[in-house]
C-alpha positions in Angstrom: -81.1 -23.4 119.5 -84.4 -21.9 118.8 -87.5 -23.9 119.7 -89.9 -23.7 116.7 -93.6 -24.4 117.2 -94.9 -27.1 114.9 -97.3 -25.7 112.3 -100.9 -26.9 112.5 -101.1 -29.1 109.4 -97.8 -30.8 110.4 -99.1 -32.1 113.8 -99.5 -35.9 113.7 -103.0 -35.7 115.3 -104.1 -33.2 112.6 -102.7 -35.5 109.8 -104.5 -38.5 111.3 -107.7 -36.4 111.7 -107.5 -35.3 108.1 -107.4 -39.0 107.0 -110.4 -39.7 109.1 -112.3 -36.7 107.7 -111.6 -37.8 104.2 -113.0 -41.3 104.9 -116.1 -39.8 106.5 -116.5 -37.4 103.6 -116.6 -40.4 101.2 -119.1 -42.2 103.4 -121.4 -39.2 103.5 -121.1 -38.6 99.8 -122.0 -42.2 99.0 -125.1 -41.7 101.2 -126.2 -38.8 99.1 -125.1 -35.9 101.3 -123.6 -32.7 100.2 -120.8 -32.0 102.6 -119.7 -28.5 103.8 -116.3 -28.2 105.4 -114.5 -25.3 107.1 -112.1 -23.4 104.9 -110.3 -21.7 107.8 -107.0 -23.4 108.7 -106.6 -24.5 112.3 -108.8 -26.0 114.9 -112.5 -26.0 114.3 -115.4 -27.1 116.6 -117.3 -29.0 113.9 -115.7 -31.0 111.2 -118.6 -30.9 108.7 -122.1 -29.8 108.1 -124.0 -32.0 105.7 -127.3 -31.7 103.8 -129.3 -34.3 101.9 -131.9 -33.5 99.3 -134.7 -35.5 100.9 -138.1 -34.6 102.2 -136.6 -33.1 105.4 -133.9 -31.1 103.7 -132.3 -31.0 107.1 -128.7 -30.0 107.9 -126.7 -32.1 110.3 -123.4 -31.5 112.1 -120.8 -34.3 111.7 -117.7 -35.1 113.8 -114.9 -37.4 112.7 -112.8 -38.9 115.4 -109.8 -40.8 114.1 -108.7 -42.7 117.1 -108.5 -46.2 118.6 -111.1 -47.3 121.1 -110.1 -47.6 124.7 -107.6 -50.4 125.5 -109.0 -51.8 128.7 -112.7 -51.2 128.1 -115.0 -51.8 125.1 -115.7 -48.1 125.0 -114.7 -45.1 122.9 -115.2 -41.4 123.4 -113.6 -37.9 123.3 -112.9 -34.7 125.2 -115.8 -33.8 127.6 -115.7 -30.1 126.6 -116.2 -31.1 123.0 -119.2 -33.1 124.0 -120.7 -30.1 125.8 -120.0 -28.0 122.7 -121.7 -30.5 120.3 -124.7 -30.7 122.7 -124.9 -26.9 122.7 -125.0 -26.7 118.9 -127.6 -29.4 118.8 -129.9 -27.6 121.3 -129.4 -24.0 120.1 -129.7 -24.8 116.5 -131.9 -27.9 116.6 -129.2 -29.7 114.6 -128.5 -33.3 115.0 -124.9 -34.3 115.4 -123.5 -37.6 114.2 -120.1 -38.8 115.5 -118.0 -41.1 113.4 -115.1 -43.0 114.9 -112.3 -44.1 112.5 -110.6 -46.8 114.6 -107.4 -48.3 113.3 -107.4 -51.0 116.0 -110.9 -52.3 115.4 -110.3 -51.6 111.7 -113.8 -50.2 111.2 -115.6 -46.9 110.9 -118.5 -46.8 113.4 -120.6 -44.1 115.0 -123.9 -42.9 116.4 -126.1 -39.9 116.7 -125.1 -37.9 119.7 -128.7 -37.9 121.0 -128.7 -41.7 120.9 -125.4 -42.0 122.9 -126.9 -40.4 126.1 -124.8 -39.1 128.9 -122.1 -41.8 128.7 -119.5 -42.3 131.4 -117.3 -39.4 132.3 -113.7 -40.0 133.2 -111.8 -37.1 134.9 -108.1 -37.3 135.7 -105.4 -34.7 136.2 -104.6 -35.2 132.5 -107.9 -35.6 130.8 -111.6 -35.0 131.1 -113.4 -37.4 128.6 -116.7 -38.9 128.0 -117.0 -42.5 126.8 -119.7 -44.9 125.5 -120.0 -48.6 125.0 -119.0 -49.9 121.5 -122.4 -51.7 121.6 -124.1 -48.3 121.0 -122.3 -47.8 117.7 -123.5 -48.5 114.2 -120.9 -50.0 111.8 -120.4 -48.2 108.6 -117.6 -50.0 106.8 -114.3 -51.8 107.3 -111.2 -49.8 106.8 -108.9 -50.8 103.9 -105.4 -52.1 104.7 -104.1 -48.9 103.1 -106.2 -46.7 105.3 -105.1 -48.7 108.4 -101.4 -48.3 107.5 -101.9 -44.6 106.8 -103.7 -44.0 110.1 -101.1 -46.0 112.0 -98.3 -43.7 110.8 -99.8 -41.0 113.0 -101.0 -43.1 116.0 -99.4 -42.5 119.3 -98.9 -45.9 121.0 -99.8 -45.1 124.6 -101.2 -48.6 125.4 -100.3 -52.2 124.6 -103.2 -53.6 122.5 -101.5 -56.9 121.8 -103.7 -58.8 124.3 -106.9 -56.9 123.5 -109.7 -58.7 121.8 -111.4 -56.8 119.0 -115.1 -56.0 119.8 -116.1 -56.0 116.1 -114.5 -59.3 115.4 -117.1 -60.3 112.8 -117.4 -60.7 109.0 -118.5 -57.3 107.8 -120.5 -58.9 105.0 -122.9 -60.4 107.6 -124.1 -56.9 108.4 -125.7 -56.3 105.0 
């Protein structure tokens, strides 16, 4: 039997990422940004560029990470090589990078400017090389809807048991306003 390689748009992580990107696009649009997205199919190093018609007229880079926070630590993060790439863009092009996390465990969209996150904590194993930061460094943007949580969960790989994990953002979102 022939082993066919899965097409890019059919990969579960791509489908989940697309959901996260759609949510972030809506957040940015509501904040008055014009969002520019790659039109090339396949992997891309930056999810969006965004521009706001304000006094600065500055363009920013935006990353959307649709993933659960870590199970055993109140931290979240991503691939270390991606972190180096985002830092390089930031330094070479004097372009701030904002990272949004779309977390179907915490049920929130949160994030931070890469420059505010600092060096974080690097975790290197034989499988991964990631950088993580405390959830305390994150700014909450909005609660995910129940429909969004269900949709994201369809494409979530359950590598860890979250049944005994306490949510970090266990507060009434309305108190934030």
